[in-house]
C-alpha positions as CSV (number, residue, x, y, z in Angstrom):
1,M,9.1,63.9,-71.4
2,T,9.8,65.0,-74.9
3,E,7.0,62.9,-76.3
4,R,4.5,64.7,-74.0
5,L,5.7,68.1,-75.3
6,S,5.6,67.1,-78.9
7,P,2.1,68.7,-79.6
8,L,3.5,72.0,-78.3
9,L,6.9,71.8,-79.9
10,S,5.3,71.0,-83.3
11,S,3.3,74.2,-83.2
12,P,4.4,76.7,-85.9
13,Y,4.2,79.5,-83.4
14,V,6.6,77.8,-81.0
15,Q,8.9,76.9,-83.8
16,R,8.9,80.5,-85.2
17,M,9.8,81.9,-81.8
18,G,12.6,79.3,-81.4
19,V,11.4,78.3,-77.9
20,K,13.2,75.2,-76.4
21,F,12.7,73.2,-73.2
22,D,15.4,71.7,-71.0
23,D,14.5,69.2,-68.3
24,H,16.6,68.3,-65.3
25,G,15.0,65.8,-63.0
26,D,11.5,67.2,-62.3
27,E,12.3,70.8,-63.4
28,L,11.4,72.0,-66.8
29,T,13.0,75.2,-68.0
30,G,11.8,77.1,-71.0
31,I,14.4,78.9,-73.1
32,L,13.8,81.8,-75.5
33,P,17.0,82.3,-77.4
34,F,17.7,85.9,-78.2
35,R,17.1,87.1,-81.8
36,D,17.2,90.7,-83.1
37,D,13.5,90.4,-84.3
38,L,12.4,89.9,-80.6
39,V,13.5,93.5,-79.8
40,G,10.5,95.8,-79.3
41,N,12.3,99.0,-78.4
42,P,15.6,99.4,-80.2
43,L,16.5,102.6,-78.3
44,I,17.0,100.8,-75.0
45,P,17.2,98.0,-76.5
46,A,14.5,95.9,-74.8
47,L,12.7,92.7,-75.8
48,H,9.1,93.1,-76.9
49,G,6.7,92.4,-74.0
50,G,4.4,90.4,-76.3
51,A,7.3,88.0,-77.0
52,I,8.0,87.6,-73.3
53,G,4.3,87.0,-72.5
54,A,3.8,84.5,-75.3
55,F,7.0,82.7,-74.2
56,M,5.7,82.4,-70.6
57,E,2.3,81.2,-71.8
58,M,4.2,78.5,-73.8
59,T,6.2,77.6,-70.7
60,A,2.9,77.2,-68.7
61,A,1.5,74.9,-71.3
62,A,4.7,72.9,-71.4
63,G,4.7,72.6,-67.6
64,L,1.1,71.2,-67.7
65,L,1.9,68.8,-70.5
66,A,5.0,67.5,-68.7
67,A,3.1,67.0,-65.4
68,N,0.0,65.4,-66.8
69,D,-1.2,63.0,-69.5
70,L,-3.4,65.4,-71.5
71,A,-5.5,64.6,-74.6
72,A,-5.0,68.1,-76.0
73,L,-2.9,71.2,-75.6
74,P,-4.0,73.3,-72.5
75,K,-6.1,76.3,-73.5
76,P,-5.7,79.6,-71.7
77,I,-8.8,80.8,-69.9
78,D,-7.2,84.0,-68.5
79,V,-3.7,85.1,-68.2
80,A,-2.2,88.1,-66.3
81,V,1.4,89.2,-66.9
82,D,3.4,91.5,-64.7
83,Y,6.4,93.1,-66.4
84,L,8.9,93.8,-63.7
85,R,12.0,95.1,-65.6
86,P,13.0,95.4,-69.2
87,G,14.2,92.3,-71.0
88,R,17.7,92.8,-72.1
89,P,18.9,91.6,-75.6
90,Q,19.9,88.1,-74.3
91,D,18.3,84.7,-73.7
92,V,15.3,84.5,-71.4
93,Y,14.6,81.5,-69.1
94,A,11.3,80.5,-67.5
95,R,9.8,77.9,-65.1
96,A,6.2,77.0,-64.5
97,V,4.7,76.0,-61.2
98,I,1.3,74.4,-61.1
99,T,-0.3,75.9,-58.1
100,R,-3.6,74.0,-58.3
101,Q,-5.0,71.5,-60.7
102,G,-8.5,70.3,-60.9
103,S,-10.1,67.9,-63.4
104,R,-10.7,70.7,-65.9
105,V,-8.9,73.8,-64.8
106,A,-5.3,74.3,-63.8
107,N,-3.8,77.4,-62.1
108,V,-0.2,78.1,-63.2
109,R,2.4,80.6,-62.2
110,V,5.5,81.3,-64.4
111,E,8.6,83.4,-63.7
112,A,10.9,84.5,-66.4
113,W,14.4,85.8,-65.8
114,Q,17.7,86.6,-67.5
115,G,21.1,86.0,-65.8
116,R,19.8,85.6,-62.2
117,R,16.7,83.6,-61.3
118,G,16.2,85.7,-58.2
119,A,15.6,88.8,-60.3
120,P,12.6,88.0,-62.6
121,I,11.9,90.2,-65.6
122,A,8.2,89.1,-65.7
123,T,5.7,86.8,-64.1
124,L,2.6,85.2,-65.4
125,H,-0.4,83.9,-63.5
126,G,-3.0,82.0,-65.5
127,H,-5.8,79.6,-65.6
128,F,-5.8,76.9,-68.3
129,L,-8.5,74.5,-69.5
130,V,-7.0,71.0,-69.4
131,K,-8.4,67.7,-70.8
132,P,-6.9,64.6,-69.2
133,V,-6.7,61.5,-71.4
134,S,-9.2,59.7,-69.2
135,Q,-11.9,62.2,-70.1
136,S,-14.0,61.6,-73.2
């Protein structure tokens, strides 16, 4: 699975954010390790919503890459993020579920959580342009 994720993992943006992926069987979990520069509101403190949203978009792309043999990185067509509660200053975890996949477009849902998976801090719903290897 690591070889399928290599185009994403080699991205400077993914490397700068420090995002990692852990696979157990058929489940791929994204991990955003906490760093002080991810805090958007130091008074609470709370993680920056843009960092959480970008992390979930990366997790969606990783889920698509892991599940399919793609010729290129998935490209977001549209993405909607629901912020459900503040992200505390600790690691964030996320998992992607591909709800529908066609020959060119995939519909993906991502949930991000801290501590307890049943209490997500944010969700993402997006459509991604995919290019399977078999297409020219």
